Backbone bond lengths (Angstrom), bond angles and torsions (degrees), N, CA, C in turn:
res aa  C-N    CA-C-N  psi(-1)  N-CA   C-N-CA  omega(-1)  CA-C   N-CA-C  phi
1 M - - - 1.439 - - 1.494 114.06 -
2 T 1.331 117.19 -5.82 1.418 120.63 -172.93 1.503 108.45 -77.60
3 F 1.203 123.04 -9.96 1.473 130.04 176.36 1.464 116.59 -102.05
4 I 1.372 119.36 11.18 1.498 120.04 174.68 1.330 120.30 -53.41
5 D 1.417 118.51 -38.14 1.411 126.76 -171.84 1.595 109.15 -92.78
6 D 1.251 120.86 6.31 1.403 126.49 -169.87 1.580 101.70 -77.41
7 G 1.331 115.20 130.43 1.474 122.07 179.55 1.422 118.10 -58.38
8 D 1.303 123.50 -43.93 1.439 134.40 174.15 1.468 108.39 -59.10
9 L 1.385 117.50 -51.35 1.461 122.04 -176.58 1.597 108.62 -63.86
10 T 1.304 113.75 -46.13 1.398 117.80 179.11 1.569 113.35 -55.16
11 A 1.331 114.62 -45.63 1.429 119.34 178.76 1.416 112.00 -65.93
12 A 1.266 122.55 -44.03 1.534 122.66 176.28 1.477 110.34 -65.82
13 Y 1.280 123.84 -36.73 1.429 122.55 176.02 1.511 111.54 -67.52
14 A 1.340 119.81 -32.10 1.410 121.89 178.57 1.538 109.22 -68.06
15 R 1.261 120.44 -32.05 1.444 123.09 174.63 1.560 118.99 -75.78
16 S 1.253 112.10 -13.22 1.432 123.28 -176.92 1.471 115.30 -89.03
17 D 1.309 118.11 170.25 1.437 127.74 171.83 1.560 109.64 -85.91
18 G 1.263 117.80 2.54 1.513 119.39 -179.87 1.505 114.31 85.64
19 L 1.360 114.84 -176.69 1.429 118.30 -172.61 1.529 103.65 -86.18
20 C 1.401 115.25 150.65 1.445 119.48 174.99 1.538 103.57 -84.65
21 V 1.363 108.34 170.06 1.492 119.81 -174.21 1.466 112.15 -52.58
22 P 1.403 116.41 -55.45 1.491 122.25 -175.40 1.661 108.08 -52.94
23 H 1.370 116.70 -46.03 1.348 117.36 -177.97 1.560 118.54 -72.25
24 L 1.274 111.56 -35.89 1.520 119.84 171.22 1.538 107.69 -59.30
25 F 1.276 118.87 -52.18 1.424 120.97 -176.63 1.598 109.30 -64.52
26 A 1.244 120.78 -32.83 1.543 126.76 172.41 1.539 107.47 -57.26
27 V 1.299 113.20 -51.16 1.453 117.24 -176.84 1.625 110.09 -62.98
28 L 1.369 112.84 -43.24 1.487 114.89 -178.59 1.563 110.52 -70.91
29 E 1.315 116.21 -31.13 1.473 114.01 174.98 1.498 114.76 -68.01
30 H 1.318 116.09 -34.24 1.473 119.95 176.91 1.458 118.26 -83.33
31 D 1.314 117.52 -42.06 1.627 120.45 -176.56 1.511 110.50 -136.60
32 G 1.371 114.61 35.64 1.492 118.89 -178.18 1.546 116.51 -59.40
33 E 1.291 116.19 -19.14 1.532 120.18 -178.40 1.442 112.79 -83.89
34 R 1.361 117.35 -17.91 1.559 120.54 -167.95 1.593 105.72 -82.86
35 R 1.306 108.23 151.06 1.493 116.11 179.77 1.534 110.57 -60.45
36 E 1.343 115.40 -35.36 1.536 121.04 -177.75 1.529 105.25 -65.42
37 A 1.380 125.25 -40.05 1.420 120.70 173.90 1.503 112.01 -55.49
38 R 1.337 117.57 -46.35 1.480 120.05 -178.82 1.478 108.67 -57.15
39 A 1.256 115.95 -48.70 1.614 120.98 177.86 1.452 112.94 -55.30
40 L 1.346 118.39 -37.30 1.372 124.20 -177.53 1.624 106.42 -72.28
41 V 1.419 114.33 -44.27 1.462 113.36 -177.26 1.546 107.43 -65.25
42 D 1.311 119.44 -39.33 1.522 123.36 -179.91 1.542 107.69 -60.62
43 R 1.359 124.53 -44.04 1.397 125.33 175.65 1.510 113.91 -59.75
44 T 1.284 113.09 -42.81 1.440 120.63 -173.37 1.596 106.46 -77.11
45 R 1.150 122.33 -35.65 1.486 122.68 172.10 1.552 114.32 -59.40
46 E 1.404 114.41 -36.33 1.437 115.31 176.22 1.515 110.90 -69.77
47 K 1.396 119.46 -37.70 1.439 123.40 -175.89 1.664 103.45 -67.81
48 W 1.228 117.58 -42.48 1.494 121.98 -176.25 1.650 106.82 -68.35
49 A 1.272 117.03 -35.20 1.521 119.46 178.45 1.595 105.78 -66.13
50 R 1.218 114.12 -45.37 1.463 120.21 -177.16 1.672 109.18 -61.83
51 L 1.290 114.88 -46.34 1.415 117.08 175.92 1.557 112.61 -66.59
52 G 1.264 119.59 -32.69 1.471 122.33 171.26 1.558 111.42 -61.08
53 Q 1.353 115.74 -37.87 1.385 112.33 -177.47 1.565 109.85 -73.99
54 E 1.337 116.48 -32.36 1.513 121.63 176.67 1.509 108.62 -63.63
55 I 1.358 119.07 -44.04 1.466 118.08 174.77 1.456 116.69 -61.70
56 S 1.419 116.57 -42.22 1.368 120.63 175.48 1.550 113.66 -59.75
57 S 1.320 118.93 -39.98 1.439 123.11 179.28 1.519 110.44 -70.49
58 F 1.281 113.95 -34.58 1.597 117.36 175.97 1.429 109.55 -63.59
59 V 1.288 118.55 -52.47 1.528 121.61 175.87 1.383 115.40 -56.93
60 S 1.318 120.63 -47.48 1.467 123.29 176.10 1.484 114.28 -57.41
61 K 1.269 115.22 -35.67 1.592 120.19 -177.10 1.464 112.10 -72.61
62 H 1.432 117.44 -14.85 1.384 117.49 173.95 1.531 119.20 -89.37
63 D 1.319 113.01 8.45 1.481 125.70 174.48 1.586 102.51 -68.76
64 Y 1.371 117.92 133.60 1.423 121.38 -172.18 1.532 111.49 -65.96
65 R 1.415 117.84 -16.21 1.361 119.59 178.07 1.555 114.35 -82.31
66 N 1.275 114.84 -13.04 1.470 122.24 -176.53 1.484 112.05 -84.25
67 H 1.227 117.14 130.21 1.585 124.33 176.17 1.487 113.13 -108.78
68 E 1.281 120.33 -0.59 1.440 125.08 -179.46 1.478 111.43 -85.86
69 P 1.335 115.43 123.00 1.505 118.55 177.96 1.390 116.46 -63.58
70 Y 1.217 120.45 155.03 1.498 123.18 179.76 1.568 106.50 -89.65
71 T 1.368 115.96 149.70 1.384 116.50 178.73 1.568 110.40 -83.57
72 Q 1.427 115.65 171.06 1.418 120.89 -179.90 1.634 106.69 -60.29
73 A 1.278 115.05 -44.49 1.470 114.36 -174.33 1.631 110.52 -65.36
74 E 1.335 113.66 -35.09 1.492 115.67 175.00 1.544 112.86 -64.15
75 A 1.368 114.95 -40.59 1.398 122.70 -178.12 1.550 111.60 -60.20
76 A 1.423 110.48 -36.38 1.472 115.50 -176.06 1.526 113.91 -92.43
77 S 1.333 113.64 2.92 1.484 117.86 -166.22 1.580 109.92 -72.20
78 Y 1.273 117.85 -35.84 1.402 121.75 -176.89 1.672 108.57 -65.58
79 A 1.344 110.99 -40.92 1.471 111.75 178.22 1.424 115.75 -71.36
80 R 1.379 116.70 -30.92 1.530 121.52 175.82 1.520 105.94 -70.47
81 A 1.352 121.12 -35.66 1.449 118.82 -178.85 1.574 110.68 -65.24
82 F 1.320 117.14 -40.21 1.442 123.32 170.52 1.542 112.58 -50.50
83 E 1.305 112.36 -46.23 1.527 118.71 -178.78 1.525 108.40 -66.48
84 M 1.341 118.94 -38.90 1.418 123.38 -178.39 1.510 108.84 -66.54
85 L 1.367 121.66 -31.85 1.363 125.35 -177.85 1.547 109.75 -81.25
86 A 1.273 119.16 -42.77 1.432 121.24 -168.63 1.575 113.80 -113.46
87 G 1.353 116.46 -13.82 1.396 124.14 -171.07 1.529 114.93 89.00
88 A 1.202 116.62 154.15 1.548 121.41 -177.46 1.587 105.76 -92.05
89 K 1.288 115.56 142.87 1.368 123.87 179.58 1.555 110.67 -61.95
90 S 1.245 115.84 131.90 1.545 126.13 176.43 1.538 114.10 67.52
91 V 1.360 112.46 24.26 1.416 114.40 175.16 1.571 110.43 -109.73
92 F 1.362 114.45 122.39 1.476 118.33 -178.75 1.487 115.33 52.27
93 G 1.316 113.37 33.95 1.485 116.02 171.55 1.491 119.53 69.83
94 N 1.306 114.63 17.89 1.467 120.91 176.64 1.556 115.14 -63.47
95 D 1.309 114.58 -16.84 1.424 119.35 179.76 1.578 106.46 -112.54
96 R 1.271 116.95 23.30 1.466 122.96 -177.53 1.603 108.33 -62.83
97 H 1.229 115.76 -37.75 1.415 117.37 -174.75 1.606 112.41 -119.09
98 P 1.323 116.14 72.92 1.413 124.06 -170.94 1.467 103.36 -57.93
99 R 1.377 115.06 151.90 1.478 123.08 176.29 1.415 102.16 -76.60
100 T 1.223 115.96 136.81 1.570 124.50 168.57 1.414 109.60 -123.43
101 S 1.258 117.59 144.51 1.496 122.13 174.56 1.546 107.84 -100.10
102 T 1.216 115.27 126.55 1.400 118.55 177.33 1.587 106.36 -93.30
103 P 1.355 113.37 130.33 1.382 114.59 -174.14 1.569 110.32 -66.71
104 V 1.162 118.48 142.55 1.574 122.02 177.27 1.501 107.30 -85.93
105 S 1.419 108.75 123.30 1.451 118.60 176.71 1.521 108.00 -69.92
106 R 1.319 112.54 123.67 1.501 114.37 170.58 1.474 113.69 -118.78
107 T 1.331 110.91 117.07 1.404 119.43 178.40 1.423 114.06 -114.46
108 I 1.263 113.10 141.43 1.573 116.68 -178.37 1.563 98.53 -96.19
109 P 1.425 107.87 129.29 1.479 115.93 176.26 1.632 110.47 -62.81
110 S 1.263 119.41 140.44 1.405 123.27 179.94 1.534 108.73 -89.04
């Protein structure tokens, strides 16, 4: 959180879709009381609101009465929303600990 006011980081974050839910929660669990965390939450909420508007527009343009084409951002909005909810694969180690299923040992009693 010490880099929240860094100009390069701020510019990069402005170009991004923001933090996903798992990473935002991680920030809040670690530094939730700091003013920088509140600033990050505010910036993230703005990003999520914009994404919500793009999804809404994408959905409304699928109405049979609509003849306006959807934009590339609108078409990708639902996939980006999934990434905001669950995190994108291979970003910041969110898939570091893949779920593995351990086979259940089945033995027949003798």
